[in-house]
Residue, then its C-alpha position, 0 to 999 in steps of 0.5 A: x406575377x409574384x406569389x403575394x399578388x396571387x389570389x387564394x385561387x386562380x378561379x375567375x368564376x367562368x368555370x367551363x369544367x362544370x360543362x365538361x371541358x377538361x381544361x377550364x376556359x376561365x383560369x386554365x386549370x384542369x378538371x382535377x386541379x379545379x376539383x381538388x384545389x382545396x386539398x392540394x399542398x402549398x407546393x402542389x399549388x405553386x406548381x399549378x400557379x407556375x404552369x398557369x402563369x406560363x400558359x397565359x404568358x405563351x398566349x401573350x395575355x396577362x393571367x385572368x386573375x391579375x388585377x382582381 
C-alpha cells in the first residue's frame, strides 16, 4: 500500500487498547502508538505504517484500513 493510499490514521474504530490490550486487535498499533499518534512526527508515523503493513502481510491479510 503506497503512502497516498493510507488514511490519516490506521485506526478502524475497533480499539482494544482501551480494554487493556497492549496491542490493538483492530489496527495492530501498540497502546503507546495509539495514545500518541497525533504527536508523532511524519517520520515516526512512517515507521509505524511500515511495521503495520508488514504485520498484516506476514499474516496473509490486507491491512484493515485498506479500502476505507
